[in-house]
C-alpha positions in Angstrom: -6.1 -10.9 11.2 -5.7 -7.5 9.8 -3.0 -5.0 9.4 -3.0 -1.4 8.4 -0.6 1.1 7.0 -1.2 4.8 6.5 0.3 7.8 4.8 -0.5 10.7 7.1 -0.8 14.3 6.1 -1.8 17.3 8.4 -5.6 16.6 7.8 -5.5 14.0 5.1 -4.6 10.2 4.8 -4.2 7.6 2.5 -4.8 4.1 4.6 -4.8 0.5 3.2 -6.2 -2.1 5.6 -5.2 -5.5 4.9 -7.9 -7.6 5.8 -7.0 -11.4 5.2 -5.4 -13.7 2.9 -7.3 -14.2 -0.6 -5.0 -16.8 -1.9 -3.1 -18.6 0.9 -0.7 -20.4 -1.2 0.8 -20.1 -4.9 1.3 -23.0 -7.2 5.0 -22.2 -7.6 7.7 -20.0 -5.8 7.1 -17.1 -8.3 3.3 -16.8 -7.3 2.3 -13.9 -5.3 0.1 -14.1 -2.3 -3.1 -12.0 -2.6 -4.6 -10.1 0.4 -8.1 -8.9 0.4 -8.0 -5.1 1.4 -9.9 -1.8 1.8 -8.0 1.5 0.8 -9.4 4.8 2.3 -8.5 8.2 1.0 -9.0 11.4 2.8 -7.8 14.4 0.7 -9.5 17.6 1.1 -13.3 17.5 0.9 -13.1 14.2 -0.4 -13.6 10.9 2.0 -14.0 7.3 0.5 -13.2 3.7 0.8 -13.3 0.8 -1.6 -12.1 -2.7 -1.8 -8.8 -3.9 -3.5 -6.4 -6.6 -3.4 -2.8 -6.3 -2.7 -0.1 -8.8 -3.1 2.7 -9.6 -0.4 5.1 -8.5 -3.2 3.5 -5.1 -3.4 4.2 -4.6 0.3 7.8 -5.7 -0.1 8.3 -3.2 -3.1 6.7 -0.3 -1.2 8.7 -1.0 2.0 12.0 -1.4 0.0 11.6 1.8 -2.1 10.3 3.6 1.0 13.0 2.6 3.1 15.7 3.6 0.7 14.2 7.0 0.0 13.9 7.6 3.7 17.8 6.6 4.2 18.6 9.5 1.6 15.5 12.1 2.4 15.6 12.8 -1.0 14.4 11.2 -4.6 11.1 9.8 -5.0 9.2 6.6 -4.9 6.9 5.0 -7.3 4.1 2.6 -6.4 1.1 0.8 -8.1 -0.4 -2.3 -6.5 -0.7 -5.4 -8.7 -4.3 -5.1 -9.2 -3.9 -1.1 -10.1 -6.2 0.3 -7.5 -3.7 2.6 -6.1 -0.6 4.4 -7.6 1.4 6.7 -5.4 4.5 8.9 -6.3 6.3 10.3 -3.1 8.5 13.2 -3.9 11.0 14.3 -1.0 12.0 18.0 -0.9 15.5 17.4 0.6 14.5 19.4 3.7 12.4 16.8 5.9 9.3 17.3 3.8 7.2 15.5 1.1 4.4 15.3 -1.0 2.3 12.3 -2.2 0.3 12.3 -5.5 -1.8 9.6 -6.1 -4.7 7.9 -8.1 -7.0 5.6 -6.5 -9.2 3.7 -9.0 -11.7 1.3 -7.5 -11.4 -2.3 -9.5 -15.2 -2.6 -9.8 -15.7 0.8 -11.1 -12.9 1.7 -13.4 -14.5 5.2 -14.5 -14.6 6.5 -11.0 -10.9 7.9 -10.6 -9.5 10.1 -7.9 -6.4 12.1 -8.3 -5.2 13.7 -5.2 -2.2 15.3 -3.7 -1.2 15.5 0.0 1.8 17.1 1.8 3.6 14.9 4.5 6.9 14.8 6.2 9.8 12.5 7.1 8.3 11.5 10.4 4.9 10.4 9.0 6.9 8.3 6.4 9.0 6.6 9.1 5.7 5.8 10.8 4.4 4.3 7.5 7.4 2.4 7.0 7.1 0.9 10.6 3.5 0.0 9.8 4.5 -1.7 6.5 7.0 -3.9 8.2 4.5 -4.8 10.8 2.2 -5.6 7.9 4.9 -7.9 6.4 5.3 -9.6 9.8 1.4 -10.4 9.9 1.4 -11.2 6.1 4.7 -12.5 5.0 5.8 -13.4 1.4 6.1 -17.1 2.2 3.5 -19.1 3.6 4.3 -22.5 5.2 1.8 -24.8 6.6 -1.6 -23.3 5.8 -4.1 -26.1 4.8 -6.9 -24.3 3.1 -6.7 -24.5 -0.7 -5.9 -21.2 -3.0 -8.5 -19.0 -4.5 -7.0 -18.4 -7.7 -6.9 -14.6 -9.1 -8.1 -13.3 -12.3 
């Protein structure tokens, strides 16, 4: 099972591929479900990928912020996944355009940090929102009836 959501720009993109459940069930209702993931950033001359982890709550948070900002076509979205591998700020210009500023930091190599900026538009962000909603169908916040045990997250 996998799902992908992508922030597209003219020749650039930030893609998150959710690969599989890392922790299939929490010990209590407040626990997040972790997902093994890969982040790919293509910004200007840079192209790179690295392993990361997202939680289902990360996806819900990003979806809700993006949905709200797209309804207004103004304001901003500020997001960082729980592991800290990807931080994004999306600023809407009020005229259908938006800019994405971000920081990609591989968990295994904290000294390797990429700061990037790409320009996009509302149509690309609506596509991203749709992909996020699909990802939450594949990786729902609540898991029921899964028999394999959890792998604890550090």
